[in-house]
C-alpha positions in Angstrom: -51.3 39.4 80.1 -48.3 40.7 78.2 -44.8 39.3 78.1 -41.5 41.0 78.6 -41.2 41.5 74.9 -44.6 43.2 74.8 -46.4 40.3 73.6 -49.7 39.8 74.6 -50.5 36.0 75.7 -53.7 34.5 75.5 -55.5 33.8 78.9 -58.6 32.2 77.6 -58.7 28.8 75.9 -57.1 27.9 72.8 -58.8 28.6 69.5 -59.9 26.2 66.6 -56.9 25.0 64.8 -56.8 26.4 61.1 -58.6 24.5 58.5 -56.1 23.4 55.5 -57.2 24.7 52.2 -56.2 22.5 49.1 -54.7 24.4 46.2 -55.6 22.8 42.9 -53.1 25.0 41.4 -49.4 23.1 40.9 -46.3 25.3 40.9 -44.3 24.6 37.8 -41.0 22.6 38.7 -38.8 24.7 36.8 -39.5 28.3 37.0 -37.4 29.1 33.9 -38.6 26.1 31.5 -41.1 28.3 29.6 -38.1 30.7 29.0 -35.6 28.5 27.7 -38.4 26.7 25.2 -39.0 29.9 23.7 -35.1 30.6 23.1 -34.1 28.8 19.9 -31.0 26.4 19.5 -28.8 28.7 18.3 -29.1 30.9 21.4 -29.0 27.7 23.7 -25.6 26.8 22.0 -24.1 30.0 22.3 -25.0 30.3 26.2 -24.2 26.9 26.8 -20.3 27.5 25.5 -20.4 31.0 27.7 -21.3 29.3 30.6 -19.0 26.1 30.3 -15.6 28.3 29.9 -15.2 27.8 25.9 -16.4 31.4 25.1 -19.5 33.0 23.4 -17.4 33.5 20.0 -16.7 29.7 20.2 -20.2 28.9 20.6 -21.3 31.3 18.0 -18.9 29.3 15.7 -20.2 26.0 16.7 -23.8 27.1 16.1 -23.1 28.6 12.7 -21.4 25.2 11.4 -24.0 23.4 13.1 -21.4 20.8 14.6 -23.1 17.7 16.3 -21.2 15.7 18.7 -22.7 12.3 19.1 -21.2 9.7 21.7 -21.6 5.8 20.8 -21.8 3.3 23.5 -21.0 0.0 22.0 -22.9 -2.7 22.9 -20.8 -5.9 24.6 -23.6 -8.4 24.8 -26.9 -9.2 23.5 -29.9 -8.4 25.6 -32.2 -11.1 25.8 -35.9 -10.9 27.3 -37.5 -13.5 29.3 -40.6 -14.9 30.1 -42.7 -14.3 33.2 -40.9 -17.6 34.6 -37.6 -16.1 33.8 -36.4 -18.5 31.2 -34.9 -17.2 28.2 -36.5 -18.1 25.0 -35.1 -20.9 22.9 -34.7 -18.9 20.1 -32.5 -16.1 22.1 -30.6 -18.5 23.8 -29.8 -20.8 20.7 -26.1 -20.4 20.1 -24.6 -21.9 16.7 -21.7 -24.2 17.4 -18.4 -24.3 15.4 -18.0 -27.2 13.3 -15.7 -29.7 15.0 -12.5 -30.5 12.9 -11.2 -34.1 12.8 -8.0 -35.1 11.1 -6.3 -38.8 11.1 -3.5 -39.5 13.5 -1.0 -39.8 10.8 -2.2 -36.8 8.8 0.8 -34.2 7.7 0.2 -30.6 7.8 1.9 -28.8 4.8 2.6 -25.0 6.1 4.5 -24.1 3.1 2.9 -21.4 1.0 3.5 -20.1 -2.8 5.7 -17.3 -3.7 3.6 -14.0 -3.9 4.9 -12.0 -7.0 3.4 -8.4 -7.8 4.3 -6.1 -10.9 6.5 -4.2 -8.4 9.0 -7.3 -8.2 10.2 -7.8 -11.7 12.9 -9.9 -10.7 10.5 -12.3 -8.5 8.3 -12.4 -12.0 11.5 -13.3 -14.1 12.7 -16.1 -11.6 9.1 -17.3 -11.4 8.9 -17.6 -15.1 12.1 -19.5 -15.6 11.4 -21.8 -12.9 7.9 -22.9 -14.6 9.6 -23.5 -17.7 12.5 -22.6 -20.2 13.2 -19.0 -21.6 12.2 -20.2 -25.1 8.8 -21.2 -24.0 7.9 -17.9 -22.4 5.7 -15.7 -24.4 6.2 -12.2 -25.6 3.5 -10.7 -23.6 4.9 -12.2 -20.2 8.5 -11.7 -20.7 7.8 -7.7 -21.1 9.1 -5.5 -18.7 10.8 -8.7 -16.7 14.6 -7.3 -17.5 15.7 -3.7 -16.1 17.0 -1.2 -18.4 20.9 -1.7 -19.0 21.3 2.1 -19.1 19.8 4.9 -16.2 18.3 6.3 -19.9 17.4 4.6 -23.1 17.5 6.5 -26.5 17.6 3.7 -29.4 20.6 4.2 -31.8 20.2 1.0 -33.8 17.1 -1.5 -33.4 17.4 -5.2 -33.3 17.1 -6.9 -36.8 18.4 -6.5 -40.5 19.9 -3.1 -41.4 22.6 -1.5 -43.4 26.0 -2.3 -41.7 27.4 1.0 -40.1 31.0 -0.5 -41.2 30.8 -1.7 -44.3 27.9 0.0 -45.7 26.2 -3.2 -47.1 22.6 -4.1 -47.0 21.5 -7.1 -45.3 23.5 -7.0 -42.3 21.8 -9.0 -39.4 22.1 -6.9 -36.4 22.1 -9.4 -33.2 21.1 -6.9 -30.3 19.8 -3.1 -29.7 22.4 -0.3 -29.7 21.6 2.4 -27.0 22.9 6.1 -27.4 25.6 6.4 -24.3 28.5 8.3 -24.1 32.0 6.8 -23.3 32.3 6.1 -19.6 28.4 5.6 -18.9 27.5 3.2 -16.1 26.3 0.0 -17.6 23.6 -2.1 -15.1 23.3 -5.7 -15.2 19.5 -6.1 -16.3 18.6 -9.0 -13.8 20.2 -11.2 -10.9 22.6 -13.9 -12.6 26.3 -15.0 -12.8 29.0 -13.6 -14.8 29.8 -16.4 -17.3 32.1 -14.2 -19.4 34.3 -11.0 -18.9 36.8 -10.1 -21.6 37.9 -9.3 -25.1 35.1 -10.7 -27.7 37.2 -11.5 -30.8 33.8 -11.3 -33.1 33.5 -7.6 -33.0 32.0 -7.1 -29.4 35.2 -5.6 -27.8 35.3 -5.6 -24.5 31.9 -7.8 -23.6 30.3 -9.2 -20.4 27.8 -12.1 -20.4 25.6 -12.8 -17.6 23.5 -16.0 -17.4 20.1 -15.8 -15.6 19.4 -19.3 -15.5 17.0 -21.5 -17.5 18.6 -20.6 -20.8 18.3 -16.7 -20.7 21.6 -14.8 -20.9 22.5 -10.8 -21.6 25.6 -9.3 -23.1 26.7 -6.0 -22.9 29.3 -5.1 -25.7 32.0 -2.2 -26.9 32.6 -1.8 -23.0 35.5 0.6 -22.2 36.2 -1.2 -19.1 34.2 -3.9 -16.7 34.5 -4.3 -12.8 33.4 -8.0 -12.7 35.0 -11.3 -13.1 33.8 -15.1 -14.3 31.8 -16.7 -11.4 30.9 -13.3 -9.8 26.9 -13.1 -8.9 25.7 -9.6 -9.6 21.9 -8.3 -8.6 19.7 -6.4 -10.7 20.6 -2.9 -11.5 24.0 -3.3 -10.5 26.7 -1.4 -12.2 29.1 -4.0 -14.0 31.1 -2.0 -16.7 31.3 1.2 -18.4 30.1 2.0 -21.9 32.9 2.6 -25.0 33.7 2.3 -28.4 35.9 -1.0 -28.2 35.8 -3.8 -31.1 33.6 -3.1 -34.4 32.3 0.2 -33.2 32.0 3.5 -35.3 31.4 5.5 -31.6 30.5 5.4 -28.3 27.3 3.2 -27.3 26.2 0.0 -25.6 25.7 -3.0 -27.7 22.9 -5.0 -25.6 21.6 -8.6 -26.4 19.3 -11.0 -25.2 20.1 -14.7 -25.9 17.6 -17.5 -25.4 18.9 -21.1 -25.0 21.8 -19.5 -27.5 19.6 -17.8 -29.8 19.6 -14.1 -29.8 15.9 -12.2 -29.6 14.7 -8.3 -29.7 15.8 -6.9 -26.4 13.0 -4.9 -26.5 10.6 -8.0 -25.8 11.9 -8.5 -22.5 12.7 -4.6 -21.3 
């Protein structure tokens, strides 16, 4: 019989169903897998960069430099294996306990801490030295660098010790300090923190003179000053301007005569600078 669409309809009984044939060959899951395997890593990086929007040039640069990006996932807890019964083995489940600290009921806790002194804190170093012992017991190696320079720039004009007197010309004159070159009016700085114990005219040739007491027998003096701006009892800090250099008293020209006294006796200032 023939339908309205021109197809023939079977008039007889249906034929036997078709037998399904087994196909042994499996189709590959990815048709392009073999093609990608044949491509090198350089080409894969550039194609990935082009597809992800980075750009082919950027991909070539990444591939050329051999940049490798890694992601590290930190482990937040240990992974412990369990046996067939679901119990954690003893070795894995054991935890080291912190020791218990006990104290008597009447025990006292001291939270005080010792002072920390570094090489960048010479004032603290000087304070520590003088608080532990008198200035006369401090070794030369320990005292070096504890006093700051009394001038911004130091240039020796006459050292400490015996010399020919610039006033009388006689030999055997004992120079009690260190003379530094300084034009009149140069700022004179405190060598360390201390208290002013004298500020005035020195009758034994020092001219205008300032004396600063740093404690435990250590004093510094500044002589032949043109003027000074401190008074007795005033506390000054290291590096503070205390006076201006000059040529007052027994002096042959503008300079600064700087002295360091330990328990009333003068010592070489260079052992402290």
